[in-house]
Structures are given as C-alpha cells and as structure tokens.
C-alpha positions as CSV (number, residue, x, y, z in Angstrom):
1,X,0.0,0.0,-0.1
2,X,1.4,3.5,-1.0
3,X,2.2,5.1,2.3
4,X,0.0,8.4,1.2
5,X,-3.0,6.0,1.5
6,X,-1.7,4.2,4.6
7,X,-1.4,7.5,6.3
8,X,-4.8,8.4,5.3
9,X,-6.3,5.2,6.7
10,X,-4.4,5.3,10.0
11,X,-5.8,9.1,10.5
12,X,-9.3,7.7,9.9
13,X,-9.0,4.9,12.1
14,X,-7.8,7.0,14.9
15,X,-10.4,9.6,14.4
16,X,-13.0,6.8,14.3
17,X,-11.6,5.5,17.7
18,X,-11.6,9.0,19.1
19,X,-15.5,9.2,18.0
20,X,-16.0,5.6,19.6
21,X,-14.5,6.9,22.7
22,X,-16.8,10.1,22.7
23,X,-20.0,7.6,22.0
24,X,-19.1,5.5,25.0
25,X,-18.7,8.6,27.2
26,X,-22.2,9.8,26.1
27,X,-23.8,6.5,26.8
28,X,-22.0,6.5,30.2
29,X,-23.7,9.8,30.9
30,X,-27.0,9.2,29.8
31,X,-28.0,5.4,30.0
32,X,-28.2,2.7,32.6
33,X,-25.0,0.6,33.8
34,X,-26.4,-2.3,31.8
35,X,-26.7,-0.5,28.4
36,X,-23.1,1.0,29.0
37,X,-21.7,-2.6,29.5
38,X,-23.3,-3.8,26.4
39,X,-22.4,-0.5,24.4
40,X,-19.1,-0.4,25.6
41,X,-18.3,-4.1,24.7
42,X,-19.5,-3.4,21.2
43,X,-17.6,-0.3,20.8
44,X,-14.3,-2.3,22.1
45,X,-14.8,-4.7,19.7
46,X,-15.2,-2.2,16.6
47,X,-11.9,-0.7,17.9
48,X,-9.9,-4.0,18.4
49,X,-11.1,-5.0,14.8
50,X,-9.7,-1.6,13.4
51,X,-6.5,-2.2,15.2
52,X,-5.8,-5.7,14.5
53,X,-7.4,-6.2,10.9
54,X,-6.7,-2.5,9.7
55,X,-4.1,-0.9,11.4
56,X,-1.6,-3.4,12.1
57,X,-1.2,-4.8,8.8
58,X,-0.4,-1.2,7.8
59,X,2.0,-0.7,10.9
60,X,3.5,-3.8,9.6
61,X,4.5,-2.3,6.1
62,X,5.1,1.2,7.4
63,X,6.2,1.2,10.9
64,X,7.2,4.4,11.2
65,X,3.4,5.3,10.8
66,X,2.7,3.7,14.3
67,X,5.1,6.2,16.2
68,X,3.1,9.0,14.8
69,X,-0.2,8.2,16.0
70,X,-0.1,5.5,18.8
71,X,2.5,6.6,21.2
C-alpha cells in the first residue's frame, strides 16, 4: 500500500476510535449501567477490529506510521 494511502487510513482509524470513545462517554452519562456495558463491549470490538485487521497490517508495512499516531 502506498504510504500516502496508509497515512490517510490510519488517520481515519484514529479519528473513528476517538469518535467511538466519545460515544461511550455519551452512553455512560445518559444510559443505564447495563446499557453501558453492552455498548462499551460493542465499541471495544470495533476498536479491536480496526487495530488488529486494519492498522496493524499497515504498521507492519509502514512501521514509522505507528509512532506518529499511537504513542
């Protein structure tokens, strides 16, 4: 994958992760504990998939991108 494309994808994944974190905070503030547990688990699965299946393969090919965004 071209580095320019990889950079854009990683940027998007980081943005999506931030947005998911924001959504968990909203649920935590306005929903029941049971709803929060279910929602947080689902959001965590999405974030794990983004990291394992999208970002890590990019970092394997372009290791310098990891240090720019996740440290």
